[in-house]
C-alpha positions as CSV (number, residue, x, y, z in Angstrom):
1,M,177.6,-15.0,2.3
2,S,180.7,-16.9,3.2
3,V,180.7,-19.8,5.7
4,S,182.9,-19.4,8.8
5,K,184.3,-22.9,8.3
6,Q,184.4,-24.9,5.1
7,E,186.5,-27.2,3.0
8,I,186.6,-26.7,-0.8
9,H,188.2,-28.9,-3.4
10,I,188.3,-28.1,-7.1
11,K,189.9,-29.7,-10.1
12,I,191.6,-27.6,-12.9
13,D,190.1,-28.7,-16.2
14,N,192.5,-26.8,-18.5
15,Q,195.4,-24.4,-18.3
16,Q,193.3,-21.4,-19.3
17,Q,191.1,-21.8,-16.2
18,D,191.6,-19.2,-13.5
19,G,192.0,-21.6,-10.6
20,L,192.0,-19.0,-7.9
21,K,188.9,-17.3,-9.1
22,T,187.1,-20.6,-9.4
23,L,188.1,-21.5,-5.8
24,A,187.1,-18.0,-4.5
25,D,183.7,-18.2,-6.3
26,T,183.1,-21.7,-5.0
27,A,183.9,-20.7,-1.4
28,N,182.0,-17.4,-1.9
29,L,185.1,-15.4,-0.9
30,S,186.7,-12.4,-2.4
31,L,190.1,-12.9,-4.2
32,Q,191.7,-10.6,-1.6
33,T,190.4,-12.8,1.2
34,L,191.6,-16.0,-0.6
35,K,195.1,-14.5,-1.0
36,K,195.2,-13.8,2.7
37,C,194.3,-17.5,3.2
38,M,197.1,-18.5,1.0
39,K,199.6,-16.3,2.9
40,K,198.4,-18.0,6.2
41,G,198.8,-21.5,4.8
42,A,195.2,-22.5,4.3
43,V,195.3,-23.2,0.5
44,W,196.9,-26.4,-1.0
45,L,197.8,-27.6,-4.5
46,T,197.9,-31.2,-5.5
47,R,199.9,-31.9,-8.6
48,G,200.4,-35.6,-9.4
49,K,201.1,-37.4,-6.2
50,Q,202.5,-34.3,-4.4
51,T,200.4,-32.0,-2.2
52,Q,201.8,-28.8,-0.7
53,R,200.8,-25.4,0.5
54,L,200.2,-22.9,-2.2
55,R,201.6,-19.4,-1.5
56,R,201.9,-17.8,-4.9
57,S,198.8,-16.3,-6.4
58,K,200.4,-16.2,-9.8
59,T,201.1,-19.9,-10.0
60,Q,200.5,-21.4,-13.4
61,Y,198.1,-24.4,-13.2
62,L,198.1,-27.5,-15.3
63,A,195.1,-29.6,-16.3
64,G,194.5,-32.2,-13.6
65,D,195.8,-30.0,-10.8
66,K,193.6,-29.8,-7.7
67,L,193.2,-26.8,-5.4
68,H,192.1,-27.2,-1.8
69,L,190.9,-24.6,0.6
70,Y,190.6,-25.2,4.4
71,Y,188.9,-22.2,5.6
72,N,188.3,-21.6,9.3
73,E,187.8,-18.0,10.4
74,D,188.6,-18.7,14.0
75,V,191.9,-20.3,13.1
76,L,192.8,-17.7,10.5
77,N,192.1,-14.9,12.9
78,E,194.4,-16.3,15.6
79,A,197.3,-14.1,16.7
80,V,200.3,-15.0,18.9
81,P,203.2,-13.1,20.4
82,T,206.4,-13.0,18.4
83,A,209.3,-15.4,19.0
84,K,212.7,-14.1,19.9
85,L,216.0,-15.1,18.4
86,L,218.4,-15.8,21.3
87,F,221.3,-17.8,19.8
88,D,222.4,-18.0,16.2
89,E,224.7,-20.8,15.3
90,G,224.5,-20.4,11.5
91,D,223.3,-23.8,10.6
92,Y,220.8,-23.7,13.4
93,S,219.4,-21.2,15.9
94,L,217.7,-21.2,19.3
95,W,214.6,-19.2,19.9
96,Y,212.3,-18.3,22.7
97,K,208.9,-19.7,21.8
98,P,206.0,-17.8,23.5
99,Y,202.8,-19.2,24.8
100,G,200.3,-20.1,22.1
101,M,202.8,-20.4,19.3
102,R,202.7,-23.8,17.7
103,C,205.7,-25.7,16.3
104,Q,204.0,-27.0,13.2
105,G,200.8,-26.1,11.3
106,S,197.8,-28.1,10.3
107,K,195.8,-28.2,7.0
108,W,194.0,-25.1,8.3
109,S,197.0,-22.8,8.6
110,D,200.6,-22.4,9.7
111,H,200.7,-18.7,10.3
112,T,200.9,-19.1,14.1
113,T,203.8,-21.6,14.0
114,I,207.4,-20.8,15.0
115,Q,208.5,-22.7,11.8
116,R,206.7,-20.2,9.6
117,F,207.7,-17.2,11.8
118,V,211.4,-18.1,11.4
119,E,211.0,-18.6,7.6
120,T,209.3,-15.2,7.1
121,Q,210.8,-12.9,9.8
122,T,214.5,-13.6,9.5
123,T,216.7,-11.3,7.2
124,P,217.6,-12.7,4.8
125,N,214.9,-15.4,4.9
126,R,216.1,-18.8,5.9
127,S,214.5,-22.3,5.7
128,A,213.3,-23.6,9.1
129,Y,213.0,-27.2,10.2
130,I,211.6,-28.4,13.4
131,V,214.1,-30.5,15.4
132,H,211.9,-31.1,18.5
133,R,208.6,-29.9,19.9
134,L,207.2,-27.9,22.7
135,D,203.5,-27.9,23.6
136,R,201.5,-25.0,22.3
137,A,201.0,-23.9,25.9
138,A,204.6,-24.3,26.9
139,T,207.3,-21.7,26.5
140,G,211.1,-21.5,26.3
141,L,214.1,-22.6,24.3
142,I,213.5,-24.4,21.0
143,I,216.1,-25.4,18.4
144,I,215.4,-24.6,14.7
145,A,217.6,-26.1,12.0
146,H,218.1,-24.3,8.7
147,S,218.7,-27.3,6.4
148,K,217.4,-30.9,6.3
149,K,220.9,-32.3,6.9
150,T,221.3,-30.2,10.1
151,A,217.8,-31.1,11.2
152,A,218.5,-34.8,10.9
153,A,221.8,-34.5,12.8
154,L,220.2,-32.6,15.7
155,A,217.1,-34.8,15.8
156,K,219.5,-37.7,16.2
157,L,220.7,-36.2,19.5
158,F,217.2,-36.2,20.9
159,E,216.5,-39.7,19.6
160,L,219.7,-41.1,21.3
161,R,219.1,-38.9,24.4
162,A,222.6,-37.5,23.8
163,L,221.9,-34.0,25.2
164,K,221.1,-32.5,28.5
165,K,218.0,-30.3,29.0
166,Y,215.8,-29.1,31.8
167,Y,212.7,-27.2,32.4
168,H,211.6,-24.7,35.1
169,V,208.0,-25.4,36.2
170,I,205.7,-23.8,38.8
171,V,203.4,-26.3,40.4
172,E,200.6,-26.1,42.9
173,G,201.4,-26.7,46.6
174,D,204.6,-27.2,48.6
175,I,206.1,-30.2,46.8
176,Q,209.1,-30.5,49.1
177,N,206.9,-31.0,52.1
178,S,204.1,-32.8,50.3
179,T,201.7,-35.1,52.0
180,H,201.1,-36.8,48.7
181,I,204.6,-38.0,48.0
182,E,207.9,-38.8,49.7
183,M,210.9,-36.9,48.2
184,P,214.1,-38.7,48.9
185,F,217.6,-37.1,49.4
186,D,219.9,-37.7,46.4
187,K,223.4,-38.6,47.7
188,L,225.0,-37.5,44.4
189,T,223.5,-34.0,44.0
190,H,223.0,-33.5,47.8
191,K,219.5,-32.3,47.0
192,K,216.0,-33.7,47.3
193,Q,214.9,-35.3,44.1
194,L,211.8,-37.3,43.0
195,T,211.7,-39.6,40.0
196,I,208.3,-40.3,38.4
197,D,208.0,-43.2,36.1
198,T,204.3,-43.5,35.6
199,P,203.6,-44.5,31.9
200,V,202.2,-41.9,29.6
201,E,199.7,-43.3,27.0
202,N,201.0,-46.8,27.9
203,K,204.5,-45.8,27.0
204,N,207.6,-45.7,29.3
205,A,208.0,-42.1,30.7
206,I,210.6,-40.9,33.3
207,S,210.8,-37.4,34.8
208,H,213.1,-36.2,37.6
209,I,211.8,-33.4,39.9
210,E,214.1,-31.2,41.9
211,P,212.5,-28.4,44.1
212,I,214.0,-25.0,43.9
213,K,211.8,-22.6,45.9
214,Y,208.5,-22.4,47.6
215,C,206.2,-19.4,48.0
216,S,203.9,-19.7,51.0
217,T,201.8,-16.7,49.9
218,K,200.8,-18.4,46.6
219,N,201.2,-21.9,47.9
220,Q,203.3,-22.7,44.8
221,S,206.6,-24.4,44.2
222,L,209.2,-23.7,41.5
223,V,210.9,-26.9,40.4
224,K,213.5,-28.1,38.0
225,V,212.4,-31.0,35.8
226,T,214.6,-33.2,33.6
227,I,213.1,-35.9,31.5
228,E,214.5,-39.1,30.1
229,T,211.7,-39.5,27.6
230,G,209.7,-37.1,25.6
231,R,206.1,-38.2,25.7
232,K,203.3,-35.7,24.8
233,H,202.3,-33.6,27.9
234,Q,204.7,-35.8,30.0
235,I,205.6,-33.2,32.6
236,R,202.1,-32.0,32.9
237,I,200.7,-35.5,33.3
238,H,203.4,-36.5,35.8
239,M,203.0,-33.5,38.0
240,A,199.2,-33.9,38.1
241,S,199.7,-37.6,39.0
242,I,201.4,-36.7,42.3
243,G,198.9,-34.1,43.3
244,H,201.0,-31.0,42.2
245,P,199.7,-30.0,38.8
246,V,201.4,-27.3,36.8
247,V,200.0,-23.8,37.4
248,G,198.0,-22.7,34.5
249,D,197.3,-26.2,33.2
250,R,193.8,-26.2,31.8
251,L,194.0,-29.8,30.5
252,H,195.5,-31.8,33.4
253,G,195.3,-29.3,36.3
254,H,192.8,-27.1,38.0
255,A,193.2,-23.9,35.9
256,S,190.2,-22.3,34.4
257,S,189.9,-20.5,31.0
258,D,190.8,-17.1,32.6
259,S,193.8,-18.4,34.6
260,I,197.4,-17.4,33.9
261,N,199.3,-19.2,31.1
262,L,200.9,-22.6,31.6
263,Q,204.0,-22.1,33.9
264,L,206.2,-24.6,32.1
265,T,209.4,-23.4,30.3
266,S,212.3,-25.1,28.5
267,C,215.4,-23.5,30.0
268,F,218.6,-25.3,29.1
269,F,220.4,-27.4,26.5
270,E,223.8,-28.9,26.5
271,F,225.1,-31.1,23.7
272,T,228.1,-31.8,21.5
273,C,227.3,-30.1,18.2
274,P,227.2,-32.7,15.4
275,L,228.6,-30.2,12.9
276,T,231.5,-28.7,14.8
277,H,231.9,-31.4,17.5
278,Q,232.2,-28.6,20.1
279,V,230.3,-28.8,23.4
280,K,227.5,-26.2,23.3
281,Q,225.5,-24.8,26.3
282,F,222.4,-22.6,25.9
283,L,220.7,-21.1,28.9
284,L,217.4,-19.2,28.7
285,P,217.8,-15.6,30.0
286,E,216.2,-15.2,33.4
287,H,213.5,-12.8,32.4
288,F,212.0,-15.4,30.2
289,R,211.8,-18.0,32.9
290,P,208.7,-18.6,35.2
291,S,208.9,-16.8,38.5
292,L,207.2,-17.0,41.9
293,K,207.3,-13.2,42.2
């Protein structure tokens, strides 16, 4: 009987050896199951100093090759909603990333990542390179490059903070009339705005919060958030630090396992395209954004 979670590593002794069958027998799995694992990114091949995912079942092995299986039934059985192509710029495209979809995979699989989704679901198939990241629980606009050169050029914009972006977030409570914080009036924007500069993991982190709307029935506020830094879980940590955690945040807020999904969405990008040198603006359609309704 197969084990629900296991790591298997085998070495190919000679070219006549059926590596897949040896791996399947060692893991006590059928060949059909093993091929499904390969399709989902759980099988790896080491040849020399290079290790990469093994997708093709008909790969010819060399003596000295090593096969690795990272089998986890729970991970392999995961399913996520599909991403949506919103803007196609040829060398790169912008997608709506749904809740639960990861940006990049682990050794256990990559079938629930937007990177793999774009590689396999576009026609014709295109290479996909991650330019920036969104939390697994976050949703919204994400930029995918279709070549290493384009990925590097776009990533440079993020590194230099040479692009504008903002998020729409629903938080608990009436943030504009909060008793926890004082929200000053910004003379330039003529709106109330709060800057949070609490370090995240001992690193500099700056977020700007602008209230949009309050729902007294739900006691929730819709806010616009712009960030100067991109620390992991920065917005979630900052909102929780002022007593207004993001709705649906099971890690830093009050949400339980059966609560609604995290209400944090990437909504807007503006930058000068490093390829065409034209100013580009991308706005997430309204029906994808979080709503107080």
